[in-house]
C-alpha positions in Angstrom: 24.6 29.7 46.6 22.2 26.6 48.6 19.5 28.8 47.0 20.7 28.7 43.7 21.1 25.3 44.1 17.6 24.7 44.7 16.4 27.0 42.4 18.2 25.2 39.7 17.1 21.6 40.7 13.3 22.7 41.4 13.9 24.8 37.6 15.0 21.2 36.3 11.9 19.2 37.8 9.6 21.6 36.6 10.8 21.2 33.0 10.9 17.5 33.2 7.3 17.9 34.6 8.5 15.5 37.8 8.1 18.1 40.5 5.5 17.1 43.1 2.9 18.9 44.0 4.7 20.6 46.9 7.9 21.3 45.1 6.0 23.3 42.3 4.7 25.6 44.6 7.8 26.2 46.0 9.4 26.7 42.6 6.1 29.2 41.8 7.0 31.5 44.9 10.2 31.7 43.8 9.6 33.2 40.7 6.7 35.6 42.2 8.8 36.7 44.8 12.2 37.4 43.2 13.3 40.6 43.5 15.8 40.6 40.6 16.6 38.2 37.6 20.0 37.2 39.2 18.6 34.3 40.6 16.7 33.4 37.9 19.5 34.2 35.1 21.8 32.0 37.3 19.1 29.2 36.9 18.8 29.5 33.5 22.2 29.4 32.8 23.6 26.7 34.6 20.5 24.6 33.0 21.7 26.0 29.9 25.3 24.8 30.2 24.3 20.8 31.0 21.9 20.9 28.0 23.3 18.8 24.8 23.7 21.0 21.7 21.4 21.2 19.3 21.0 23.1 16.2 17.8 24.3 15.3 16.7 25.3 11.5 16.3 28.7 11.6 13.3 28.6 10.2 11.6 27.1 13.1 13.4 29.3 15.5 12.2 32.4 13.2 8.7 30.8 13.8 9.5 30.0 17.7 10.7 33.9 18.2 7.3 35.1 16.3 4.8 32.9 17.9 6.8 33.9 21.6 6.8 37.9 20.6 3.5 37.8 19.4 2.3 35.9 22.7 4.5 38.4 24.7 2.4 41.1 22.9 -0.9 39.9 23.5 -0.4 38.9 27.2 1.4 42.6 27.6 -2.1 44.1 26.4 -4.3 41.9 28.7 -1.8 42.3 31.9 -0.7 46.0 32.2 0.0 45.7 35.8 2.9 43.7 35.0 6.6 44.8 34.6 8.7 44.8 31.7 10.9 42.7 33.8 8.8 40.0 34.5 7.5 40.0 30.9 11.4 40.0 29.4 11.8 37.1 31.9 8.6 35.3 30.8 9.4 34.9 27.6 13.1 33.9 28.0 11.8 31.4 30.1 9.1 30.0 27.8 12.1 29.6 25.3 13.9 28.1 27.6 11.2 25.7 28.5 10.6 25.0 24.8 14.6 24.0 23.9 14.4 22.1 27.1 11.3 20.0 26.4 13.2 19.6 23.0 16.5 18.5 24.5 15.1 16.1 26.7 13.0 14.3 24.3 15.3 14.7 21.4 16.6 11.5 22.2 13.2 10.1 21.9 11.5 11.5 19.5 14.1 12.5 17.1 14.6 8.6 16.4 10.9 7.8 15.9 9.8 11.1 13.8 12.8 9.9 11.7 11.4 6.7 10.9 8.4 7.4 10.3 9.0 10.0 8.2 10.9 7.9 6.4 8.5 4.9 6.1 6.1 7.5 4.5 8.7 8.4 2.2 9.4 4.7 1.5 5.6 4.4 1.0 5.2 7.2 -0.7 7.6 5.9 -3.3 6.2 2.3 -3.2 2.5 3.4 -3.9 4.0 5.3 -6.4 5.4 2.0 -8.3 2.4 0.2 -7.7 -0.7 0.2 -10.1 -4.0 -1.1 -9.0 -7.0 -2.3 -11.6 -10.4 -2.2 -10.4 -13.4 -3.7 -12.2 -17.1 -2.8 -11.9 -19.9 -5.0 -13.4 -16.8 -6.5 -16.0 -14.1 -9.1 -16.3 -10.4 -7.8 -16.8 -7.5 -9.6 -17.8 -4.3 -7.7 -16.3 -0.8 -8.7 -17.5 1.7 -8.9 -14.8 5.3 -7.6 -15.0 6.7 -11.1 -15.4 4.0 -12.6 -17.8 1.8 -14.2 -15.3 -1.8 -13.3 -15.7 -4.9 -12.5 -13.7 -8.3 -12.3 -15.0 -10.7 -10.1 -12.2 -14.2 -10.7 -11.4 -16.7 -8.1 -10.9 -16.2 -5.4 -8.4 -12.2 -6.7 -7.4 -9.3 -5.1 -7.5 -5.7 -5.9 -7.4 -2.2 -4.0 -6.8 1.1 -4.7 -7.9 4.4 -3.2 -8.5 5.2 -1.7 -12.0 8.2 -4.0 -11.8 9.4 -7.0 -9.5 11.9 -7.2 -7.5 13.6 -10.2 -5.4 10.1 -11.6 -4.8 6.7 -11.3 -6.5 3.9 -9.9 -4.5 0.3 -9.0 -5.3 -2.9 -7.6 -3.5 -6.2 -9.2 -4.3 -9.8 -7.8 -3.1 -12.4 -10.1 -4.4 -11.8 -12.6 -6.8 -9.4 -13.5 -9.4 -8.0 -16.2 -11.3 -4.3 -16.9 -11.8 -1.8 -17.9 -14.6 1.6 -17.9 -13.0 4.5 -18.1 -14.8 6.8 -20.8 -13.4 10.3 -19.5 -11.6 11.9 -21.5 -9.5 14.2 -18.1 -7.9 10.9 -16.4 -7.2 7.9 -17.6 -5.7 4.7 -15.8 -6.1 2.5 -14.5 -3.3 -0.7 -12.9 -3.4 -2.0 -11.3 -0.2 -5.7 -11.2 0.6 -5.7 -9.6 4.3 -3.8 -11.8 6.8 -4.2 -15.2 4.2 -1.4 -15.7 1.7 -1.5 -18.0 -1.3 2.2 -18.9 -2.4 3.2 -20.8 -5.7 5.9 -21.1 -8.1 3.9 -21.5 -11.2 0.3 -22.7 -11.5 -2.9 -22.1 -12.0 -6.0 -20.9 -9.5 -8.4 -19.2 -8.3 -8.8 -17.0 -5.6 -12.6 -15.4 -4.1 -11.4 -12.9 -1.3 -14.6 -9.9 -1.2 -14.4 -7.9 1.9 -18.3 -8.4 2.2 -18.0 -12.0 2.7 -16.8 -13.8 5.9 -14.8 -16.8 4.0 -11.9 -16.6 1.8 -11.9 -19.7 -0.7 -8.6 -20.8 -3.0 -8.9 -23.4 -5.5 -6.0 -25.0 -7.8 -6.4 -25.7 -11.2 -2.7 -26.2 -12.0 0.1 -27.2 -10.0 0.6 -26.6 -6.7 -0.5 -24.3 -3.9 0.3 -23.2 0.0 -1.9 -21.4 1.6 -0.6 -19.2 5.2 -2.7 -17.5 7.6 0.0 -15.1 8.8 2.9 -17.9 8.9 1.4 -20.5 9.6 0.5 -22.9 7.0 -3.2 -23.6 6.6 -2.5 -26.4 3.8 -0.9 -27.4 -0.1 -3.2 -27.8 -2.4 -2.8 -29.6 -5.9 -5.5 -30.0 -8.1 -9.0 -29.9 -8.1 -8.8 -29.1 -4.0 -10.0 -26.0 -2.6 -9.7 -24.4 0.9 -12.2 -22.3 2.6 -11.0 -19.9 5.9 -14.0 -18.6 7.4 -11.9 -15.2 8.7 -14.4 -14.7 12.1 -13.4 -17.9 13.5 -10.4 -18.3 12.2 -10.9 -22.2 10.9 -10.3 -23.6 7.5 -11.8 -26.5 5.6 -10.1 -28.5 2.5 -11.8 -30.4 0.1 -12.2 -32.1 -3.0 -13.9 -30.3 -5.8 -14.2 -30.1 -9.0 -12.0 -27.0 -10.0 -13.5 -26.3 -13.4 -17.0 -25.4 -11.8 -15.2 -23.0 -9.8 -13.8 -20.6 -12.4 -16.7 -21.5 -14.4 -17.6 -17.7 -14.2 -14.2 -16.8 -16.4 -14.7 -19.5 -18.5 -16.4 -17.7 -21.8 -14.2 -14.6 -21.5 -12.0 -14.0 -24.5 -9.3 -11.5 -24.1 -7.2 -10.9 -27.0 -4.4 -8.6 -26.2 -2.2 -7.0 -29.0 -2.3 -10.6 -30.1 -1.8 -11.8 -33.9 -5.0 -12.8 -36.6 -2.8 -15.7 -36.7 -2.7 -16.6 -32.8 -6.6 -15.5 -32.5 -7.3 -18.0 -35.2 -4.7 -20.6 -33.5 -6.8 -19.7 -30.2 -10.3 -20.2 -31.3 -9.5 -23.1 -32.7 -8.7 -24.6 -29.7 -11.7 -23.5 -28.0 -13.9 -24.0 -30.3 -12.3 -27.3 -31.7 -12.8 -25.9 -35.0 -9.9 -25.6 -37.7 -9.2 -21.8 -38.8 -6.6 -20.8 -40.7 -5.6 -17.6 -42.3 -4.6 -18.0 -45.7 -3.1 -14.3 -46.3 0.6 -14.0 -45.4 0.3 -10.5 -45.3 -2.4 -10.2 -42.6 -1.2 -13.2 -40.0 0.9 -10.7 -38.5 -1.5 -7.9 -38.2 -2.1 -7.2 -34.7 -5.3 -6.3 -32.7 -6.9 -5.9 -28.8 -10.6 -7.5 -28.5 -12.7 -8.5 -25.4 -15.4 -10.9 -25.3 -17.4 -11.0 -21.8 -20.4 -12.2 -23.0 -20.3 -15.9 -24.3 -20.0 -14.9 -27.8 -20.4 -17.2 -30.4 -17.7 -18.3 -33.0 -19.5 -16.4 -35.5 -19.8 -13.5 -33.7 -16.2 -13.3 -32.7 -15.0 -13.9 -36.4 -17.3 -11.2 -37.4 -15.7 -8.8 -34.9 -11.8 -9.6 -35.3 -12.7 -9.5 -39.0 -13.8 -6.4 -39.2 -10.8 -4.8 -37.4 -8.4 -6.8 -39.4 -10.8 -6.0 -42.7 -11.1 -9.3 -43.5 -13.3 -12.0 -44.4 -14.2 -15.6 -43.5 -16.3 -18.3 -44.7 -17.5 -21.8 -43.3 -16.2 -25.0 -45.4 -16.5 -28.6 -44.8 -12.9 -28.5 -43.7 -13.5 -26.0 -41.1 -13.3 -21.9 -41.3 -10.8 -19.8 -43.4 -10.5 -16.1 -43.0 -9.3 -14.3 -46.4 -8.1 -11.3 -47.3 -7.3 -8.6 -44.7 -4.8 -5.5 -43.9 -3.1 -3.8 -41.3 -4.0 -0.5 -40.2 
């Protein structure tokens, strides 16, 4: 009885990897010198009864059994002098060790693995709902789910959800000019590394290229909060700029002419599913010239066009008129778009 208890004790210490070198030597001596499997069976039965029950996946169990049998067959081929009784015990011992390690680590590993799996699934679901727009040698205007817009500079990218939830959050790499719709109930956050820019409704520029050591935020309209993690670095108003050094974590707030900072996109014109009448109004404002559409049937004709090279008014009018099968005439009072039809 004492031998059985001692063997059980040593077996438990062995499978939990807590036995001392002396205890390990003693346990292996019991294994080698056992004349029959009585003591070992009692040890295993005792340990098995004390272990919590776990339902093993049938596919997993079958896989383990095949591995054991395969391993057992290889050992048999390599070590013909071992007895059948020893091989049988070795296979059983291997299975029990696997089960024991599973039992002992279940409380620790199962929640962790579950959490990791859940995180991956959620992340995958989130990624499936995320849209990412990247530019190379061009500018691009993106309309976000809430109607806010961002113009991306060259070699930039933005990721955002298909639909905003309780918060409006996007991630920017590179440079972008944001024009955010006001929403008192939902702030708008732009993540650029560890720096966050939070607004309710405003227009601002962020420059945050991975290859550069500095991140700059410049406000053209409204008010912007800039945070490093959870620490507020500054609250910016129009014509203010903050430059944050990613290396030394230092920031500098300055008064600037915001128009100069956002000049990179000021010559861009984006007509996105816009009517001919709306385009005429936008061009009138930009070029300070009265532009009218005299054909009521063509006023509602919609089109999409982008002008990124500082095209002149004449160049732009030629293109949009060709889209809409119209012509334009210049006169003392301004410009009139005539004729035209929708496709």
